Structure formats: C-alpha cells, structure tokens
C-alpha positions in Angstrom: -2.6 -12.4 6.4 -6.1 -13.9 7.5 -7.7 -13.0 10.6 -9.6 -16.2 11.5 -13.1 -14.3 12.2 -12.9 -10.4 11.0 -17.0 -10.0 11.8 -15.9 -7.6 14.6 -13.7 -5.2 12.7 -16.1 -2.8 12.2 -17.7 -0.1 13.7 -21.2 -0.4 15.8 -23.3 1.9 13.9 -23.0 -1.0 10.9 -24.6 -2.9 13.3 -27.2 -0.6 14.6 -28.2 0.3 10.9 -28.6 -3.2 10.0 -30.6 -3.7 13.1 -33.3 -0.9 12.4 -33.1 -2.1 8.7 -34.2 -5.5 9.3 -37.6 -4.1 10.4 -38.4 -2.6 7.2 -38.3 -3.8 3.7 -35.4 -1.4 3.1 -32.8 -4.4 4.4 -33.6 -6.8 1.6 -33.8 -4.3 -1.4 -30.9 -4.6 -4.1 -28.2 -1.7 -3.8 -25.0 -1.2 -4.9 -22.4 0.7 -3.0 -19.1 2.3 -4.2 -15.6 3.1 -2.9 -14.0 5.9 -4.3 -11.9 9.2 -3.2 -13.3 12.6 -3.6 -9.6 13.7 -4.1 -5.9 12.7 -3.8 -4.1 13.9 -0.9 -2.3 17.4 -1.0 0.5 16.8 -3.6 -0.3 13.7 -5.0 -1.0 13.3 -8.6 -2.1 9.9 -8.6 -3.1 6.9 -6.4 -2.1 3.5 -6.4 -5.0 0.8 -5.3 -3.7 -1.7 -2.9 -5.2 -4.3 -0.2 -8.1 -5.8 -2.4 -6.4 -9.1 -2.0 -6.0 -8.8 1.6 -9.9 -7.7 1.8 -10.9 -11.0 -0.4 -8.9 -13.1 2.3 -10.5 -11.3 5.1 -14.2 -11.0 3.7 -14.3 -15.1 3.9 -14.1 -14.9 7.7 -16.6 -12.2 8.2 -19.0 -14.5 9.9 -20.6 -14.1 13.3 -19.9 -17.1 15.8 -20.8 -17.3 19.3 -18.1 -15.1 20.5 -19.0 -12.7 18.3 -22.8 -13.0 18.6 -22.0 -12.7 22.6 -20.5 -9.0 22.2 -23.2 -7.4 20.1 -26.3 -9.2 21.6 -25.4 -6.5 24.4 -26.5 -3.8 22.0 -29.0 -5.7 19.4 -32.3 -6.9 19.4 -32.8 -10.7 19.3 -33.9 -10.8 15.7 -30.8 -9.1 14.6 -28.6 -11.5 16.5 -30.3 -14.2 14.7 -29.9 -12.6 11.4 -26.5 -12.1 12.0 -26.1 -16.0 13.5 -26.6 -16.7 9.7 -24.6 -13.8 8.1 -22.9 -14.7 4.9 -22.1 -12.3 2.3 -24.1 -13.3 -0.8 -23.5 -10.4 -3.4 -21.1 -9.5 -6.0 -18.1 -7.5 -6.2 -16.4 -5.7 -8.9 -13.2 -3.2 -8.4 -9.7 -2.1 -9.7 -7.3 -4.6 -9.7 -4.1 -4.6 -7.0 -1.5 -2.1 -8.6 -4.3 0.0 -10.6 -3.8 3.8 -10.9 -6.9 5.7 -9.3 -7.9 9.2 -9.2 -10.5 11.3 -7.7 -13.8 9.7 -8.7 -12.5 6.5 -9.6 -15.0 3.9 -8.7 -12.3 1.5 -6.9 -14.6 -0.9 -5.7 -18.6 -1.9 -6.6 -20.6 -3.9 -4.2 -23.8 -5.3 -5.1 -26.0 -6.7 -2.1 -29.2 -6.2 -0.4 -28.7 -3.0 1.8 -28.3 -5.2 5.2 -25.5 -7.4 3.3 -23.5 -4.3 2.0 -23.8 -1.6 4.5 -22.5 -4.1 6.9 -19.1 -4.2 5.0 -18.3 -0.5 4.8 -15.8 -0.5 7.9 -14.1 -3.5 6.6 -13.8 -2.3 3.1 -12.4 1.2 4.1 -9.9 0.3 6.6 -8.2 -2.2 4.5 -8.2 -0.3 0.9 -7.5 3.2 2.9 -4.6 1.6 4.6 -2.9 -0.2 2.1 -3.5 2.2 -0.7 -2.2 5.0 1.2 1.3 3.0 1.7 1.3 1.8 -1.7 0.8 5.3 -3.2 3.7 6.5 -0.5 5.8 3.6 -2.0 5.3 4.0 -5.4 6.2 7.9 -5.2 9.6 6.7 -3.2 10.4 3.7 -5.9 9.9 6.5 -8.7 12.4 9.0 -6.9 14.8 6.5 -6.5 15.0 5.3 -10.4 16.5 2.1 -10.9 17.7 1.7 -7.4 16.2 -0.9 -5.0 14.5 0.2 -1.8 14.1 -1.7 1.5 11.1 -1.3 3.3 12.0 -1.4 7.5 9.2 0.2 9.1 8.0 -2.3 11.5 9.3 -0.8 14.7 7.3 2.5 13.8 3.8 1.0 13.4 1.3 -1.6 14.8 2.8 -4.8 14.6 0.1 -6.2 12.4 -0.3 -2.7 10.3 3.4 -3.8 9.5 2.9 -7.1 7.7 0.2 -5.5 5.5 2.3 -2.4 5.1 5.3 -4.7 3.7 2.8 -5.9 1.2 1.4 -2.9 0.0 5.2 -1.5 -0.2 6.3 -4.5 -2.2 3.3 -4.4 -4.7 4.4 -0.6 -5.1 8.0 -1.9 -6.2 10.0 -1.8 -3.4 12.8 -4.9 -3.3 12.6 -6.2 0.1 11.2 -6.1 3.5 12.3 -6.2 6.9 9.5 -7.9 8.2 9.7 -12.0 8.5 5.7 -12.4 8.8 5.4 -10.4 5.5 8.0 -12.8 3.9 6.3 -15.9 5.2 2.8 -14.8 4.6 3.0 -13.0 1.0 6.7 -14.1 -0.3 7.8 -10.8 0.3 11.9 -10.7 -0.4 13.5 -10.0 3.5 16.6 -8.5 3.9 18.5 -7.4 7.3 21.7 -7.6 9.0 22.5 -5.6 12.3 21.8 -2.5 14.1 24.0 -0.1 16.4 23.3 -2.1 19.5 25.0 -5.2 18.2 28.2 -2.9 17.4 27.7 -1.3 21.1 27.5 -5.0 22.6 31.2 -5.6 21.7 32.2 -2.6 24.1 34.4 -3.6 27.0 36.5 -2.0 29.8 38.9 -1.0 27.1 36.2 0.9 24.9 34.8 0.2 21.9 35.6 -2.8 19.9 34.2 -2.2 16.2 36.2 -4.5 14.7 35.4 -7.6 16.8 31.5 -7.3 16.1 32.4 -6.7 12.1 34.2 -9.9 12.5 31.6 -11.5 14.2 28.8 -10.6 11.5 31.1 -11.8 9.1 32.0 -14.7 10.4 28.5 -16.0 10.5 26.8 -13.8 7.3 30.1 -14.1 5.0 31.6 -10.7 3.3 29.0 -10.6 1.4 27.1 -9.0 4.3 26.4 -5.1 4.9 28.1 -3.4 7.9 26.9 -0.4 9.9 29.7 1.8 9.8 28.4 5.1 11.9 28.1 3.6 15.4 31.1 5.9 16.3 33.2 7.4 13.9 32.0 6.8 10.2 35.8 7.4 8.7 37.2 5.0 11.2 34.5 2.4 10.6 34.7 2.4 7.0 38.7 1.4 7.7 37.7 -0.8 10.2 35.0 -2.6 7.8 37.4 -3.3 4.9 40.5 -4.2 7.0 38.2 -7.1 8.7 36.4 -8.2 5.5 38.6 -7.2 2.3 37.9 -5.2 -0.4 35.2 -7.6 -1.4 32.9 -6.4 1.5 29.2 -6.3 -0.1 28.0 -3.2 1.6 28.2 -0.6 4.3 25.2 1.2 5.9 25.0 4.8 6.7 21.9 5.5 9.1 22.4 9.4 10.1 24.3 12.5 9.5 24.3 14.7 6.1 23.6 11.6 4.0 24.8 12.9 0.9 28.1 14.3 2.2 28.8 11.2 3.8 27.9 9.1 0.9 30.3 11.2 -1.3 33.2 10.8 1.5 32.5 7.0 1.8 32.4 6.2 -1.8 36.0 8.1 -2.4 37.2 6.0 0.8 35.9 2.7 -0.3 37.6 3.0 -3.6 40.7 4.4 -1.9 40.7 1.0 -0.1 40.5 -1.1 -3.2 36.8 -1.7 -2.2 35.2 -0.4 -5.7 32.4 -2.7 -5.5 31.0 -2.2 -1.9 27.5 -0.9 -2.0 26.3 2.2 0.1 23.1 1.8 1.7 21.5 4.6 3.4 18.5 4.9 6.0 17.0 7.4 8.5 13.5 8.8 7.8 13.8 9.0 4.4 11.0 10.1 2.4 10.4 10.8 -1.5 11.8 14.3 -1.3 15.1 13.2 0.4 15.3 10.0 -1.8 15.3 12.4 -4.8 17.6 14.6 -3.1 20.0 12.0 -2.9 19.6 10.9 -6.8 23.0 12.4 -7.8 25.1 10.8 -5.2 27.0 7.5 -4.9 24.2 5.8 -3.3 23.2 2.0 -4.1 20.2 1.0 -2.0 17.8 3.3 0.3 16.0 1.8 3.6 12.7 3.7 4.3 10.6 3.3 7.2 8.8 6.0 9.6 8.0 7.9 6.4 6.4 5.1 4.7 4.6 3.5 7.4 3.2 6.3 9.4 0.9 9.9 8.2 4.0 11.9 7.7 4.6 9.8 4.0 1.7 7.9 3.7 -1.5 10.0 4.1 -5.0 8.3 3.9 -6.3 7.4 0.7 -9.4 9.2 1.4 -11.5 6.3 0.1 -15.3 6.5 1.1 -18.0 3.9 0.8 -21.4 4.9 -0.6 -25.0 3.7 -1.3 -25.2 4.9 -4.9 -28.3 3.0 -6.1 -31.6 1.6 -4.5 -33.6 -0.8 -6.6 -31.9 0.5 -9.8 -32.5 4.1 -8.8 -29.5 6.5 -8.2 -29.0 7.7 -4.9 -26.5 10.7 -3.8 -25.1 12.5 -1.0 -26.1 16.3 -1.5 -24.3 17.4 1.5 -21.9 20.6 1.0 -18.7 19.4 -0.1 -19.4 15.4 0.5 -21.6 15.7 -2.5 -21.2 12.3 -4.1 -22.7 10.9 -7.8 -25.5 8.5 -7.9 -26.0 5.4 -9.9 -23.7 2.4 -10.3 -21.0 3.2 -12.7 -18.3 2.0 -15.1 -14.7 2.8 -16.0 -12.5 3.0 -18.6 -9.2 4.7 -19.2 -8.2 5.8 -22.5 -4.5 6.3 -23.9 -2.7 7.5 -26.8 -1.3 4.8 -29.4 2.1 5.5 -27.5 0.6 4.2 -24.4 0.4 7.7 -22.7 -2.7 7.8 -20.6 -4.8 10.8 -21.8 -8.1 10.5 -19.5 -10.1 8.2 -17.2 -13.8 7.9 -18.2 -16.6 7.1 -15.6 -19.8 6.3 -17.2 -23.1 4.7 -16.1 -22.7 1.3 -15.7 -26.0 0.5 -17.7 -24.5 2.5 -20.8 -22.8 1.5 -23.6 -18.9 2.6 -23.6 -18.5 6.0 -25.3 -16.4 6.3 -28.2 -12.8 7.6 -28.1 -11.7 8.1 -31.7 -8.2 7.5 -32.1 -7.7 6.2 -28.8 -7.1 2.8 -27.2 -9.2 1.9 -23.9 -9.3 -0.2 -21.1 -11.8 -1.1 -18.9 -10.8 -0.6 -15.5 -13.1 -2.5 -13.0 -12.7 -6.7 -13.1 -14.9 -9.1 -11.4 -13.9 -10.1 -8.1 -16.7 -11.8 -6.4 -19.8 -13.6 -7.6 -22.6 -15.2 -5.3 -20.2 -14.4 -2.2 -17.7 -16.5 -3.7 -14.1 -15.2 -4.5 -13.2 -16.0 -8.0 -10.8 -18.1 -9.3 -7.9 -16.9 -11.3 -7.5 -13.4 -9.9 -4.3 -11.4 -10.6 -1.9 -12.3 -7.6 0.7 -10.1 -5.7 3.3 -10.1 -8.3 0.9 -9.5 -11.3 -0.4 -6.5 -9.3 3.3 -5.2 -8.8 4.3 -5.8 -12.5 1.0 -4.0 -13.8 1.8 -1.4 -11.5 5.1 -0.6 -13.1 3.5 -0.7 -16.4 0.8 2.0 -15.3 3.4 4.2 -14.0 5.2 4.3 -17.1 2.1 5.5 -18.8 1.5 8.4 -16.7 2.1 11.7 -18.3 5.7 12.6 -17.3 4.4 15.6 -15.2 2.4 13.2 -13.1 5.9 11.5 -11.6 7.1 14.7 -10.6 7.1 15.4 -6.8 5.6 19.0 -7.2 1.8 19.9 -6.4 -0.5 20.2 -9.0 -3.6 18.5 -10.3 -4.1 14.8 -10.6 -2.1 13.5 -13.4 -4.9 12.2 -15.6 -8.3 14.2 -15.5 -11.7 12.2 -15.1 -14.6 12.8 -17.5 -17.9 11.9 -16.0 -20.7 10.8 -18.4 -23.4 10.2 -16.1 -26.3 12.6 -17.4 
C-alpha cells in the first residue's frame, strides 16, 4: 500500500542533521548505513525479515513537494529547503530478502549513499522493517505451533487501520492462510476470509427472545451450507444443535470464540459427529497466541483465528532493529556507548549448512574481503541487490516468493530453534571483522 508522498513519515531530527551537515563537506561524503538487531526479543530464537517490499514502494514516494516543504520550512534554513526540493535518493541498497531469517548482528539492510541522503532514510526504514518483521516473526511462531492447520489473521480491529493492512501482509508472508482485512486482499492479493460476528446472531432477537436459528438460516441462505456458523452466542451445545438442524450435516464449519477452547472443541467435535456432521470443521478464536495454539495441538481444532496477540505488542514485540552509520569514506566507524556498541565497516553475510540442509552458523565478514572457507558445508550469501542509483531493481522476489522462502528456511533450522522455550538464538553468528 503506497502513500503518495512519504517524506514526512520521519522524525524531525533527520532533517536537522541534514541541515547542519549541508554546511560542511560531511553532507557529501560517501557513507554506508546498516540495519541490524543487537539481540532478539526475549523468548525468541529467530527473527523473520518482512517489509522490504513495502519499503521499496515507499522509498519511491520519499520526495519533498510544496506541502512537505511548507512544513519543514518552519524550522529549516532556506538552503536546506532548496536541497530537499530536489531530493531523490540516488544511492544503492542491498539487503536480506523478505522471508529470510535473521539473528543478532545480521546486516539486514545496507544503504550506500552520501551522508545527507542516507541519514534522511533512518526513520522510514526502521518504522517499516521493525513493524513488519515483528509481525512476521510472531506469525511464523504461530504457524509453526499450528503445524499443518491453517490460521486466519483477524486483527484489524485491534490496531491502527493502516497498520492492519501491513500486518496482514506480513502475516501472510509468514505462512498465515488468510486475512479478514479486505484492503490487504486488494492491495497485496492476500486471500480473505470471514463470515459473521455475534452481532449478527443477536440482531435476530425479538420480543419472544433469541432466534439463533433464524440468524443461521439467513446466513446460509446467502453464503451456502459451506459457511462457518458462530455457535457460542448463547448456549454452545444448543448452538451446535441449531446449526446442524438448519444447515444439515454438510455444514462447512462452526466457530468457537470464547471459553475453555480445548474442552469446548472436544465437546463440539463429539456432538457434531453424533449429529452426522463428521466433515464439519471447528474454528477457534479468542486472544490466541503461539502458546495457546500449541496447547490446542492435541484437540480436534481445524483452523485458528488470531488477532490481538499477533498485531499488538503482546504477541509481536519490536524487532529491535537499528540503523547505524558504519563507514565514512571507506573508513569503518562504530558506536562505543555501553550496551549500545556497533561493529564498524560495511559487511557481507552468508549462512553455512550441513549437507542435510540444517543451518550451522551465520558468518558476518568485511564486505571487502573474500568469503571465508567453510569446509564440508554449503554456503549461501544472504544479501541481494535491491536498489541501484536510486532505482528499484526489476525481478525482485515477490510476496509469494518470500512466503515460500520462509517455509524452506524454517525447515532448515536446528529442531530446537522452532521450540517456544527460552534460549539462545537458534543459529550462532560468527564475526570475521579483524
């Protein structure tokens, strides 16, 4: 989803830095900026890169027109405003593809540009990559916990209306089967799903009380018997009975949205089977996260609906990515602040795996050096070219490509890396920077 102009999706200090730099030669010195995470969120064993495609879309709109210049001219000098009027990113960008795993220190994105051009992109880059990667990382854990059972993302009502769209995209990248968000369906081609909420059933109540059968009949009349009926508005046992009485045993599914989902799923499965609806699926929803999904693995659940825990901080903690200057005029530079150190110099990265395909380590080395030897291991470079001379390259991996790539990457993790327990990153990072 592209915003026509993204120049003001930034922090003011990006522009005041540029303003000060333009009065010195530093503004035009060739620099390298890198995006990386110092550590993974607590309890996470891997991260998933997402948002790169959105970033490249928004980069094209990062220009300063009349409206944007009117805002920044309130605090910038005239020379800086004139420079911004002609601003267009003209540098190069390499990075991990969407759907790639990342670990602490992974050089997820490398921006090569003049200081002024590169520093201006910090907030745009981080706001997109941090959000989308956090969502994708959470969704990937949920997909793994669900095993082969599909997940529907339905978090639109729990987050910002625009964030809901990018969240649905990132969740789909991570393997979620569908979304309830129609803008994500239109913009990104994510499959959509949805039937009815409790309000629909409640709307058929009259002077004589609830009329659940009438609600079910109305839904089936339009959507057919393959639809999914929400059966826990009143009494779930009666709701299942009403659903099968109205739809017949060929009803597509029933949804449970509250209560002890494991216990209720077992009861509902037994009741459906007794009523002859042996093929009717059971969908469960209600503040599910990866731990709740894992706890339901042995239950007769066919599909999970996830929302709040996926699109909010409770389930998708920040990816913790930062954007740092690592090289100026070919000279490595590094931050030395306690607990916030960075490693200077432009870097390349590759991932080494056993012949079986299981990842052994990630190796980060100087971009100017040859790749190090890895006897007996297969290696794969991790960064790919994304932008050259300010222009997005043709033929970059699609959203679907990223989805497939992540599925393959997760299979290559050591088995303990897919666990939900706390521990070290699933794959160690070896630095060869001396």
